[in-house]
DOZAMAR-406235 format. One record per residue (C-alpha): residue number from 1; x, y, z. Coordinates in Angstrom, 3 decimals. Example, Ala and Ser with C-alpha at 12.3 -4.5 7.8 and 13.67 -1.06 7.14 Angstrom:
2
<r resi="1" east="12.300" north="-4.500" up="7.800"/>
<r resi="2" east="13.670" north="-1.060" up="7.140"/>
This chain:
420
<r resi="1" east="-7.172" north="36.629" up="-13.835"/>
<r resi="2" east="-10.836" north="35.543" up="-13.697"/>
<r resi="3" east="-11.351" north="32.767" up="-11.128"/>
<r resi="4" east="-14.863" north="33.798" up="-10.100"/>
<r resi="5" east="-16.654" north="30.889" up="-11.760"/>
<r resi="6" east="-14.530" north="28.379" up="-9.844"/>
<r resi="7" east="-14.970" north="30.140" up="-6.536"/>
<r resi="8" east="-18.726" north="30.532" up="-7.038"/>
<r resi="9" east="-19.657" north="27.103" up="-8.361"/>
<r resi="10" east="-16.899" north="24.600" up="-7.599"/>
<r resi="11" east="-16.984" north="22.682" up="-4.324"/>
<r resi="12" east="-14.937" north="23.790" up="-1.342"/>
<r resi="13" east="-13.154" north="20.412" up="-1.594"/>
<r resi="14" east="-10.794" north="21.840" up="-4.220"/>
<r resi="15" east="-7.243" north="22.017" up="-2.907"/>
<r resi="16" east="-4.298" north="22.426" up="-5.289"/>
<r resi="17" east="-5.797" north="25.478" up="-6.944"/>
<r resi="18" east="-5.670" north="27.264" up="-3.591"/>
<r resi="19" east="-1.865" north="26.996" up="-3.690"/>
<r resi="20" east="-1.618" north="27.871" up="-7.393"/>
<r resi="21" east="-4.180" north="30.677" up="-7.856"/>
<r resi="22" east="-3.959" north="31.258" up="-11.578"/>
<r resi="23" east="-5.751" north="29.952" up="-14.659"/>
<r resi="24" east="-3.585" north="27.680" up="-16.781"/>
<r resi="25" east="-4.003" north="27.438" up="-20.530"/>
<r resi="26" east="-1.106" north="25.351" up="-21.825"/>
<r resi="27" east="1.466" north="22.801" up="-20.680"/>
<r resi="28" east="4.497" north="21.474" up="-22.509"/>
<r resi="29" east="7.384" north="19.383" up="-21.262"/>
<r resi="30" east="8.117" north="20.624" up="-17.755"/>
<r resi="31" east="6.325" north="23.946" up="-18.134"/>
<r resi="32" east="2.873" north="25.395" up="-17.519"/>
<r resi="33" east="1.587" north="28.662" up="-18.992"/>
<r resi="34" east="-1.263" north="30.753" up="-17.614"/>
<r resi="35" east="-3.761" north="33.172" up="-19.177"/>
<r resi="36" east="-1.361" north="36.055" up="-18.730"/>
<r resi="37" east="1.295" north="34.172" up="-20.669"/>
<r resi="38" east="3.504" north="33.566" up="-17.649"/>
<r resi="39" east="5.626" north="30.415" up="-17.652"/>
<r resi="40" east="5.948" north="28.152" up="-14.627"/>
<r resi="41" east="8.390" north="25.295" up="-14.107"/>
<r resi="42" east="6.564" north="22.169" up="-12.945"/>
<r resi="43" east="7.997" north="20.328" up="-9.928"/>
<r resi="44" east="4.550" north="18.878" up="-9.155"/>
<r resi="45" east="4.161" north="16.613" up="-12.195"/>
<r resi="46" east="0.437" north="16.016" up="-11.741"/>
<r resi="47" east="1.228" north="14.303" up="-8.418"/>
<r resi="48" east="3.334" north="11.889" up="-10.454"/>
<r resi="49" east="0.966" north="11.405" up="-13.401"/>
<r resi="50" east="3.058" north="13.004" up="-16.157"/>
<r resi="51" east="6.522" north="11.494" up="-15.728"/>
<r resi="52" east="7.170" north="11.743" up="-19.481"/>
<r resi="53" east="6.287" north="15.439" up="-19.558"/>
<r resi="54" east="3.225" north="17.414" up="-20.524"/>
<r resi="55" east="2.041" north="16.796" up="-24.074"/>
<r resi="56" east="4.952" north="14.531" up="-24.886"/>
<r resi="57" east="5.083" north="14.864" up="-28.712"/>
<r resi="58" east="5.865" north="11.213" up="-29.436"/>
<r resi="59" east="2.990" north="9.939" up="-27.322"/>
<r resi="60" east="0.666" north="12.684" up="-28.539"/>
<r resi="61" east="1.148" north="11.669" up="-32.150"/>
<r resi="62" east="0.030" north="8.122" up="-31.343"/>
<r resi="63" east="-3.099" north="9.475" up="-29.657"/>
<r resi="64" east="-3.912" north="11.710" up="-32.614"/>
<r resi="65" east="-3.541" north="8.848" up="-35.048"/>
<r resi="66" east="-5.795" north="6.644" up="-32.950"/>
<r resi="67" east="-8.466" north="9.335" up="-32.647"/>
<r resi="68" east="-8.377" north="10.009" up="-36.370"/>
<r resi="69" east="-8.817" north="6.298" up="-37.088"/>
<r resi="70" east="-12.141" north="6.192" up="-35.190"/>
<r resi="71" east="-10.662" north="3.588" up="-32.877"/>
<r resi="72" east="-12.806" north="2.170" up="-30.086"/>
<r resi="73" east="-13.006" north="4.636" up="-27.196"/>
<r resi="74" east="-14.998" north="2.680" up="-24.644"/>
<r resi="75" east="-15.147" north="-1.079" up="-24.323"/>
<r resi="76" east="-15.412" north="-2.039" up="-20.624"/>
<r resi="77" east="-13.258" north="-5.193" up="-20.471"/>
<r resi="78" east="-13.920" north="-6.390" up="-24.011"/>
<r resi="79" east="-10.989" north="-7.382" up="-26.226"/>
<r resi="80" east="-9.524" north="-4.509" up="-28.236"/>
<r resi="81" east="-6.344" north="-3.854" up="-30.183"/>
<r resi="82" east="-5.077" north="-1.124" up="-27.785"/>
<r resi="83" east="-5.514" north="-3.415" up="-24.780"/>
<r resi="84" east="-3.754" north="-6.287" up="-26.549"/>
<r resi="85" east="-0.842" north="-4.094" up="-27.601"/>
<r resi="86" east="-0.424" north="-2.652" up="-24.107"/>
<r resi="87" east="-0.457" north="-6.101" up="-22.495"/>
<r resi="88" east="2.065" north="-7.397" up="-25.031"/>
<r resi="89" east="4.572" north="-4.581" up="-24.539"/>
<r resi="90" east="4.136" north="-4.569" up="-20.772"/>
<r resi="91" east="4.774" north="-8.299" up="-20.559"/>
<r resi="92" east="7.642" north="-8.425" up="-23.081"/>
<r resi="93" east="9.467" north="-5.185" up="-22.252"/>
<r resi="94" east="8.723" north="-4.604" up="-18.570"/>
<r resi="95" east="7.806" north="-7.795" up="-16.722"/>
<r resi="96" east="9.764" north="-10.572" up="-18.443"/>
<r resi="97" east="13.132" north="-8.750" up="-18.529"/>
<r resi="98" east="12.793" north="-8.372" up="-14.753"/>
<r resi="99" east="11.855" north="-11.999" up="-14.225"/>
<r resi="100" east="8.353" north="-11.065" up="-13.057"/>
<r resi="101" east="5.328" north="-13.264" up="-13.700"/>
<r resi="102" east="2.115" north="-11.364" up="-12.978"/>
<r resi="103" east="-1.456" north="-11.451" up="-14.177"/>
<r resi="104" east="-2.805" north="-7.993" up="-15.020"/>
<r resi="105" east="-6.136" north="-6.681" up="-13.786"/>
<r resi="106" east="-7.613" north="-3.445" up="-15.081"/>
<r resi="107" east="-9.767" north="-2.010" up="-12.274"/>
<r resi="108" east="-11.244" north="1.482" up="-12.349"/>
<r resi="109" east="-8.861" north="4.102" up="-13.722"/>
<r resi="110" east="-7.288" north="5.560" up="-10.566"/>
<r resi="111" east="-4.770" north="4.488" up="-7.964"/>
<r resi="112" east="-7.334" north="3.953" up="-5.242"/>
<r resi="113" east="-9.202" north="1.579" up="-7.578"/>
<r resi="114" east="-6.047" north="-0.495" up="-7.988"/>
<r resi="115" east="-5.596" north="-0.686" up="-4.220"/>
<r resi="116" east="-9.254" north="-1.555" up="-3.631"/>
<r resi="117" east="-8.897" north="-4.487" up="-6.022"/>
<r resi="118" east="-5.716" north="-5.693" up="-4.302"/>
<r resi="119" east="-7.324" north="-5.363" up="-0.882"/>
<r resi="120" east="-10.422" north="-7.293" up="-1.863"/>
<r resi="121" east="-8.444" north="-10.003" up="-3.654"/>
<r resi="122" east="-6.002" north="-10.459" up="-0.758"/>
<r resi="123" east="-8.871" north="-11.013" up="1.665"/>
<r resi="124" east="-10.542" north="-13.426" up="-0.737"/>
<r resi="125" east="-7.363" north="-15.437" up="-1.280"/>
<r resi="126" east="-6.415" north="-15.741" up="2.393"/>
<r resi="127" east="-9.887" north="-15.772" up="3.931"/>
<r resi="128" east="-8.849" north="-13.160" up="6.521"/>
<r resi="129" east="-10.288" north="-9.710" up="7.168"/>
<r resi="130" east="-7.375" north="-7.916" up="8.768"/>
<r resi="131" east="-4.481" north="-6.315" up="6.879"/>
<r resi="132" east="-1.312" north="-4.571" up="8.046"/>
<r resi="133" east="-0.314" north="-1.116" up="6.778"/>
<r resi="134" east="2.328" north="1.367" up="7.871"/>
<r resi="135" east="1.914" north="4.616" up="9.725"/>
<r resi="136" east="2.613" north="7.456" up="7.306"/>
<r resi="137" east="0.938" north="5.598" up="4.439"/>
<r resi="138" east="-1.289" north="7.010" up="1.731"/>
<r resi="139" east="-3.148" north="4.474" up="-0.414"/>
<r resi="140" east="-6.223" north="6.350" up="-1.656"/>
<r resi="141" east="-9.473" north="8.066" up="-0.753"/>
<r resi="142" east="-12.168" north="5.429" up="-1.281"/>
<r resi="143" east="-13.209" north="3.576" up="1.857"/>
<r resi="144" east="-11.051" north="0.463" up="1.537"/>
<r resi="145" east="-7.931" north="2.367" up="0.524"/>
<r resi="146" east="-8.704" north="5.085" up="3.033"/>
<r resi="147" east="-8.745" north="2.480" up="5.785"/>
<r resi="148" east="-5.083" north="1.834" up="4.848"/>
<r resi="149" east="-4.264" north="5.566" up="4.874"/>
<r resi="150" east="-3.147" north="7.268" up="8.077"/>
<r resi="151" east="-3.349" north="11.033" up="7.757"/>
<r resi="152" east="-6.032" north="12.410" up="10.031"/>
<r resi="153" east="-7.516" north="14.897" up="7.577"/>
<r resi="154" east="-8.168" north="12.263" up="4.929"/>
<r resi="155" east="-9.616" north="9.749" up="7.389"/>
<r resi="156" east="-11.893" north="12.353" up="8.929"/>
<r resi="157" east="-13.766" north="12.661" up="5.638"/>
<r resi="158" east="-14.900" north="9.020" up="5.665"/>
<r resi="159" east="-17.869" north="9.566" up="7.958"/>
<r resi="160" east="-17.865" north="5.896" up="8.999"/>
<r resi="161" east="-15.475" north="3.660" up="10.971"/>
<r resi="162" east="-12.411" north="2.566" up="9.004"/>
<r resi="163" east="-11.773" north="-0.938" up="10.206"/>
<r resi="164" east="-9.886" north="-4.220" up="9.750"/>
<r resi="165" east="-6.456" north="-2.594" up="9.465"/>
<r resi="166" east="-3.618" north="-2.776" up="11.997"/>
<r resi="167" east="-1.117" north="0.041" up="11.643"/>
<r resi="168" east="2.554" north="-0.741" up="12.150"/>
<r resi="169" east="5.068" north="2.016" up="13.002"/>
<r resi="170" east="7.098" north="2.856" up="9.911"/>
<r resi="171" east="10.770" north="1.933" up="10.405"/>
<r resi="172" east="11.909" north="5.579" up="10.515"/>
<r resi="173" east="9.544" north="6.460" up="13.378"/>
<r resi="174" east="11.351" north="4.515" up="16.103"/>
<r resi="175" east="14.846" north="3.595" up="14.907"/>
<r resi="176" east="15.371" north="1.476" up="18.012"/>
<r resi="177" east="12.298" north="-0.651" up="17.205"/>
<r resi="178" east="12.691" north="-3.708" up="15.001"/>
<r resi="179" east="9.388" north="-3.347" up="13.157"/>
<r resi="180" east="9.626" north="-6.756" up="11.498"/>
<r resi="181" east="10.136" north="-8.430" up="14.863"/>
<r resi="182" east="7.254" north="-6.341" up="16.190"/>
<r resi="183" east="4.933" north="-7.629" up="13.459"/>
<r resi="184" east="6.046" north="-11.181" up="14.183"/>
<r resi="185" east="5.203" north="-10.715" up="17.864"/>
<r resi="186" east="1.759" north="-9.367" up="16.983"/>
<r resi="187" east="0.803" north="-12.498" up="15.085"/>
<r resi="188" east="2.639" north="-15.013" up="17.287"/>
<r resi="189" east="1.493" north="-13.768" up="20.691"/>
<r resi="190" east="-1.897" north="-15.183" up="21.621"/>
<r resi="191" east="-2.445" north="-12.148" up="23.845"/>
<r resi="192" east="-1.643" north="-9.446" up="21.265"/>
<r resi="193" east="-5.293" north="-9.002" up="20.370"/>
<r resi="194" east="-4.326" north="-8.644" up="16.727"/>
<r resi="195" east="-5.788" north="-10.827" up="14.006"/>
<r resi="196" east="-3.325" north="-12.336" up="11.535"/>
<r resi="197" east="-3.500" north="-10.260" up="8.345"/>
<r resi="198" east="-4.224" north="-11.329" up="4.807"/>
<r resi="199" east="-1.658" north="-8.862" up="3.503"/>
<r resi="200" east="0.872" north="-6.201" up="4.331"/>
<r resi="201" east="0.510" north="-3.051" up="2.214"/>
<r resi="202" east="3.575" north="-0.839" up="1.827"/>
<r resi="203" east="5.020" north="1.943" up="-0.295"/>
<r resi="204" east="8.772" north="1.455" up="-0.670"/>
<r resi="205" east="8.992" north="5.259" up="-0.630"/>
<r resi="206" east="6.307" north="7.016" up="1.376"/>
<r resi="207" east="5.685" north="10.041" up="-0.809"/>
<r resi="208" east="2.792" north="11.747" up="0.962"/>
<r resi="209" east="4.326" north="10.551" up="4.219"/>
<r resi="210" east="7.237" north="12.941" up="3.690"/>
<r resi="211" east="9.560" north="11.275" up="1.137"/>
<r resi="212" east="10.572" north="8.420" up="3.396"/>
<r resi="213" east="12.793" north="5.956" up="1.526"/>
<r resi="214" east="12.748" north="2.507" up="3.094"/>
<r resi="215" east="16.019" north="0.666" up="3.555"/>
<r resi="216" east="16.696" north="-2.158" up="1.102"/>
<r resi="217" east="17.465" north="-4.652" up="3.846"/>
<r resi="218" east="14.230" north="-3.743" up="5.620"/>
<r resi="219" east="12.330" north="-4.474" up="2.407"/>
<r resi="220" east="14.044" north="-7.855" up="2.133"/>
<r resi="221" east="13.251" north="-8.621" up="5.776"/>
<r resi="222" east="9.596" north="-7.733" up="5.168"/>
<r resi="223" east="9.492" north="-10.078" up="2.183"/>
<r resi="224" east="10.912" north="-12.886" up="4.347"/>
<r resi="225" east="8.409" north="-12.114" up="7.127"/>
<r resi="226" east="5.490" north="-12.377" up="4.710"/>
<r resi="227" east="6.819" north="-15.654" up="3.272"/>
<r resi="228" east="7.296" north="-17.154" up="6.718"/>
<r resi="229" east="3.768" north="-16.277" up="7.854"/>
<r resi="230" east="1.680" north="-16.860" up="4.710"/>
<r resi="231" east="0.950" north="-13.138" up="4.315"/>
<r resi="232" east="0.729" north="-11.402" up="0.952"/>
<r resi="233" east="3.121" north="-8.509" up="0.334"/>
<r resi="234" east="1.452" north="-5.711" up="-1.632"/>
<r resi="235" east="3.575" north="-2.838" up="-2.968"/>
<r resi="236" east="1.753" north="0.372" up="-3.849"/>
<r resi="237" east="3.750" north="1.837" up="-6.750"/>
<r resi="238" east="1.045" north="4.271" up="-7.810"/>
<r resi="239" east="3.177" north="7.376" up="-7.287"/>
<r resi="240" east="6.778" north="6.155" up="-7.236"/>
<r resi="241" east="6.561" north="3.593" up="-10.038"/>
<r resi="242" east="7.237" north="4.178" up="-13.741"/>
<r resi="243" east="10.936" north="5.003" up="-13.199"/>
<r resi="244" east="10.426" north="7.689" up="-10.553"/>
<r resi="245" east="12.888" north="5.956" up="-8.190"/>
<r resi="246" east="15.427" north="5.204" up="-10.944"/>
<r resi="247" east="14.003" north="1.797" up="-11.898"/>
<r resi="248" east="10.616" north="1.049" up="-13.426"/>
<r resi="249" east="9.367" north="-0.541" up="-10.188"/>
<r resi="250" east="10.486" north="1.034" up="-6.943"/>
<r resi="251" east="11.095" north="-2.337" up="-5.266"/>
<r resi="252" east="13.722" north="-3.490" up="-7.788"/>
<r resi="253" east="16.579" north="-1.984" up="-5.769"/>
<r resi="254" east="15.885" north="-4.463" up="-2.951"/>
<r resi="255" east="15.737" north="-7.511" up="-5.214"/>
<r resi="256" east="12.317" north="-8.536" up="-3.917"/>
<r resi="257" east="9.196" north="-9.757" up="-5.733"/>
<r resi="258" east="5.904" north="-8.609" up="-4.195"/>
<r resi="259" east="2.830" north="-10.809" up="-4.402"/>
<r resi="260" east="0.843" north="-7.858" up="-5.736"/>
<r resi="261" east="1.755" north="-4.471" up="-7.185"/>
<r resi="262" east="-0.573" north="-1.549" up="-7.800"/>
<r resi="263" east="0.103" north="1.170" up="-10.374"/>
<r resi="264" east="-1.676" north="4.199" up="-11.798"/>
<r resi="265" east="-0.693" north="7.819" up="-12.496"/>
<r resi="266" east="2.160" north="7.658" up="-15.045"/>
<r resi="267" east="1.275" north="4.169" up="-16.245"/>
<r resi="268" east="-1.288" north="6.138" up="-18.291"/>
<r resi="269" east="1.599" north="7.570" up="-20.308"/>
<r resi="270" east="0.160" north="11.001" up="-21.013"/>
<r resi="271" east="-1.667" north="11.914" up="-17.837"/>
<r resi="272" east="-4.641" north="9.825" up="-18.949"/>
<r resi="273" east="-6.491" north="7.773" up="-16.305"/>
<r resi="274" east="-5.373" north="4.166" up="-16.136"/>
<r resi="275" east="-4.671" north="1.774" up="-13.275"/>
<r resi="276" east="-3.438" north="-1.792" up="-13.055"/>
<r resi="277" east="-3.305" north="-4.363" up="-10.279"/>
<r resi="278" east="-0.627" north="-7.000" up="-10.773"/>
<r resi="279" east="-0.611" north="-10.298" up="-8.914"/>
<r resi="280" east="1.009" north="-13.692" up="-9.071"/>
<r resi="281" east="-1.001" north="-16.098" up="-11.268"/>
<r resi="282" east="-1.921" north="-18.429" up="-8.398"/>
<r resi="283" east="-3.737" north="-15.523" up="-6.716"/>
<r resi="284" east="-6.129" north="-15.052" up="-9.629"/>
<r resi="285" east="-9.189" north="-16.522" up="-7.910"/>
<r resi="286" east="-11.673" north="-13.910" up="-9.129"/>
<r resi="287" east="-15.011" north="-15.012" up="-10.521"/>
<r resi="288" east="-15.953" north="-13.257" up="-13.778"/>
<r resi="289" east="-17.274" north="-9.767" up="-13.005"/>
<r resi="290" east="-16.623" north="-10.112" up="-9.275"/>
<r resi="291" east="-14.755" north="-6.810" up="-9.302"/>
<r resi="292" east="-15.496" north="-4.454" up="-12.159"/>
<r resi="293" east="-16.131" north="-0.876" up="-13.252"/>
<r resi="294" east="-17.450" north="1.014" up="-16.260"/>
<r resi="295" east="-14.100" north="2.631" up="-17.054"/>
<r resi="296" east="-11.825" north="-0.342" up="-16.424"/>
<r resi="297" east="-10.868" north="-0.324" up="-20.094"/>
<r resi="298" east="-9.695" north="3.189" up="-20.984"/>
<r resi="299" east="-8.781" north="2.656" up="-24.626"/>
<r resi="300" east="-7.077" north="5.991" up="-25.219"/>
<r resi="301" east="-5.011" north="5.456" up="-22.076"/>
<r resi="302" east="-3.925" north="2.038" up="-23.389"/>
<r resi="303" east="-2.570" north="3.775" up="-26.489"/>
<r resi="304" east="-0.759" north="6.358" up="-24.369"/>
<r resi="305" east="0.514" north="3.729" up="-21.929"/>
<r resi="306" east="2.070" north="1.729" up="-24.734"/>
<r resi="307" east="3.566" north="4.939" up="-26.093"/>
<r resi="308" east="4.925" north="5.773" up="-22.642"/>
<r resi="309" east="6.751" north="2.458" up="-22.373"/>
<r resi="310" east="8.146" north="2.872" up="-25.881"/>
<r resi="311" east="9.336" north="6.370" up="-24.977"/>
<r resi="312" east="10.859" north="5.142" up="-21.705"/>
<r resi="313" east="12.851" north="2.487" up="-23.530"/>
<r resi="314" east="13.983" north="4.540" up="-26.517"/>
<r resi="315" east="15.061" north="7.504" up="-24.382"/>
<r resi="316" east="16.686" north="5.483" up="-21.566"/>
<r resi="317" east="14.512" north="7.210" up="-18.971"/>
<r resi="318" east="15.779" north="5.047" up="-16.110"/>
<r resi="319" east="19.317" north="6.270" up="-16.781"/>
<r resi="320" east="18.093" north="9.860" up="-17.089"/>
<r resi="321" east="16.515" north="9.598" up="-13.650"/>
<r resi="322" east="19.689" north="8.318" up="-12.039"/>
<r resi="323" east="21.728" north="11.151" up="-13.540"/>
<r resi="324" east="19.240" north="13.917" up="-12.796"/>
<r resi="325" east="18.609" north="12.542" up="-9.317"/>
<r resi="326" east="22.283" north="13.135" up="-8.573"/>
<r resi="327" east="21.986" north="16.707" up="-9.832"/>
<r resi="328" east="19.078" north="17.287" up="-7.449"/>
<r resi="329" east="20.801" north="15.666" up="-4.483"/>
<r resi="330" east="24.000" north="17.592" up="-5.084"/>
<r resi="331" east="22.208" north="20.934" up="-5.410"/>
<r resi="332" east="20.158" north="20.495" up="-2.248"/>
<r resi="333" east="23.241" north="19.345" up="-0.346"/>
<r resi="334" east="25.460" north="22.207" up="-1.482"/>
<r resi="335" east="23.035" north="25.090" up="-2.031"/>
<r resi="336" east="20.045" north="24.621" up="0.292"/>
<r resi="337" east="21.040" north="22.651" up="3.388"/>
<r resi="338" east="23.843" north="25.117" up="4.272"/>
<r resi="339" east="21.200" north="27.854" up="4.629"/>
<r resi="340" east="20.181" north="26.464" up="8.031"/>
<r resi="341" east="21.473" north="23.517" up="10.078"/>
<r resi="342" east="17.899" north="22.535" up="10.959"/>
<r resi="343" east="17.056" north="21.558" up="7.374"/>
<r resi="344" east="17.058" north="17.930" up="6.256"/>
<r resi="345" east="16.731" north="16.207" up="2.889"/>
<r resi="346" east="15.474" north="12.795" up="1.858"/>
<r resi="347" east="14.910" north="11.138" up="-1.471"/>
<r resi="348" east="15.826" north="8.788" up="-4.275"/>
<r resi="349" east="15.846" north="9.082" up="-8.042"/>
<r resi="350" east="13.684" north="12.080" up="-8.895"/>
<r resi="351" east="11.546" north="12.327" up="-5.781"/>
<r resi="352" east="13.102" north="14.425" up="-3.025"/>
<r resi="353" east="11.939" north="16.242" up="0.050"/>
<r resi="354" east="13.305" north="19.129" up="2.087"/>
<r resi="355" east="12.179" north="18.817" up="5.700"/>
<r resi="356" east="11.332" north="22.002" up="7.643"/>
<r resi="357" east="9.845" north="20.349" up="10.742"/>
<r resi="358" east="12.620" north="21.729" up="12.940"/>
<r resi="359" east="11.924" north="25.329" up="11.941"/>
<r resi="360" east="9.722" north="26.517" up="14.848"/>
<r resi="361" east="7.293" north="28.457" up="12.650"/>
<r resi="362" east="3.845" north="27.101" up="11.861"/>
<r resi="363" east="3.327" north="26.593" up="8.130"/>
<r resi="364" east="6.908" north="27.415" up="7.168"/>
<r resi="365" east="6.943" north="24.904" up="4.305"/>
<r resi="366" east="3.665" north="26.352" up="3.003"/>
<r resi="367" east="5.254" north="29.786" up="2.984"/>
<r resi="368" east="8.164" north="28.431" up="0.949"/>
<r resi="369" east="5.733" north="26.807" up="-1.502"/>
<r resi="370" east="3.818" north="30.083" up="-1.943"/>
<r resi="371" east="7.036" north="32.026" up="-2.502"/>
<r resi="372" east="8.149" north="29.399" up="-5.045"/>
<r resi="373" east="4.896" north="29.893" up="-6.939"/>
<r resi="374" east="5.444" north="33.651" up="-6.957"/>
<r resi="375" east="8.879" north="32.882" up="-8.390"/>
<r resi="376" east="7.454" north="30.780" up="-11.220"/>
<r resi="377" east="7.720" north="27.271" up="-9.740"/>
<r resi="378" east="4.870" north="24.842" up="-9.045"/>
<r resi="379" east="5.682" north="22.561" up="-6.132"/>
<r resi="380" east="3.704" north="20.881" up="-3.343"/>
<r resi="381" east="4.089" north="19.823" up="0.266"/>
<r resi="382" east="3.951" north="16.471" up="2.036"/>
<r resi="383" east="4.569" north="14.814" up="5.368"/>
<r resi="384" east="3.427" north="15.418" up="8.904"/>
<r resi="385" east="1.933" north="18.906" up="9.253"/>
<r resi="386" east="2.829" north="19.390" up="5.580"/>
<r resi="387" east="6.349" north="20.246" up="6.722"/>
<r resi="388" east="8.154" north="18.819" up="3.672"/>
<r resi="389" east="8.601" north="20.584" up="0.345"/>
<r resi="390" east="8.336" north="17.805" up="-2.217"/>
<r resi="391" east="10.373" north="17.901" up="-5.447"/>
<r resi="392" east="8.902" north="15.740" up="-8.197"/>
<r resi="393" east="9.603" north="17.196" up="-11.658"/>
<r resi="394" east="8.844" north="15.358" up="-14.901"/>
<r resi="395" east="11.539" north="12.774" up="-15.522"/>
<r resi="396" east="12.328" north="14.315" up="-18.902"/>
<r resi="397" east="12.911" north="17.850" up="-17.598"/>
<r resi="398" east="15.864" north="19.648" up="-19.173"/>
<r resi="399" east="18.926" north="20.458" up="-17.097"/>
<r resi="400" east="18.221" north="24.148" up="-17.638"/>
<r resi="401" east="14.683" north="23.968" up="-16.251"/>
<r resi="402" east="15.745" north="21.672" up="-13.426"/>
<r resi="403" east="18.501" north="23.984" up="-12.256"/>
<r resi="404" east="16.297" north="27.056" up="-12.610"/>
<r resi="405" east="13.607" north="25.404" up="-10.498"/>
<r resi="406" east="16.105" north="24.353" up="-7.848"/>
<r resi="407" east="17.409" north="27.921" up="-7.717"/>
<r resi="408" east="13.871" north="29.185" up="-7.106"/>
<r resi="409" east="13.568" north="26.815" up="-4.134"/>
<r resi="410" east="16.926" north="27.941" up="-2.747"/>
<r resi="411" east="16.043" north="31.615" up="-3.073"/>
<r resi="412" east="12.584" north="31.060" up="-1.558"/>
<r resi="413" east="13.983" north="29.214" up="1.444"/>
<r resi="414" east="16.616" north="31.888" up="1.921"/>
<r resi="415" east="14.032" north="34.666" up="1.800"/>
<r resi="416" east="11.692" north="32.949" up="4.264"/>
<r resi="417" east="14.538" north="32.239" up="6.686"/>
<r resi="418" east="15.575" north="35.881" up="6.505"/>
<r resi="419" east="12.006" north="36.907" up="7.338"/>
<r resi="420" east="11.974" north="34.965" up="10.625"/>
């Protein structure tokens, strides 16, 4: 397997390839194939970017037809047919059935771009610099989003102070602490030293934070806190949106309506770069061109995004996720947790984590991930000290592939425990 050109010329910043040291040539459904013809089951899912599977044939056909028609490929924020058709289907089939009324902004094409837009707009609307975010959060790698992100390694790369953010303990960190009451005290106490925020940024499921699923009542209490104090609630659904949690938006289970929602990854339908920032109409105080970007109108991604929504609806993907999520939960509970009483699991829908923090071996989860790869499974880690093995297969994975992948995890955990 020739990887010399990557190792010689590509920056040391590369990361995932260090865990998956092979050269891939093909991907289909929930499978990768490398140059040697070996098949791998994908429990990584492009970090959540290919929920509808690799090279989904129904979406691919729409892309081929558009390319063959010489359709517009680059248009900044000009009006085009693909943009119109995406907006129409998103409004009529996603937002309106859920009773949601949002304006749509197309920032740059990645998740951090969506969060940067939300951050800037929130500060503009409220006229305040400070924002609240949760410990354990990951919101992106550009400076504004990075200021909202808590992991030390990511923040260290900034090279400048990351300011105007107050971090609140996530509710799982101190179960005895009422975090909503804590936030109220911060802004009510004239000796707290904390500036009232323009917004509170949250993920309803902290994915990179270790698959931490926030309680529905806590989400409702946070919504009430923001309403009471004239603070915008921003939900980052970049990774856990697009049905990953079992509903299109991850916050639906709590019955709340955020003031802003950010999405990317699988909103692009086919793994193509696209991001959107949604906000209530009264928050649309932008001046023309006040926040822009050369690739804020990815035409091919609009085609794929429309195709992704059509596929989601016609194949009842939300129902698939609920059913398959139960298969995953049941397997972990019956086949993996009994291997060692120190193991824990967390998750919802089709994002799950197995926690190895209590195994007193440095890098134990990384060892499991490497053994999984040797067994033909691509999977990544998350959480503090990367102690969580994170299961995030394509939503359309077959039962056969899903069960085979879960068996690889079980066997890898068992082998690593036996090696202690």
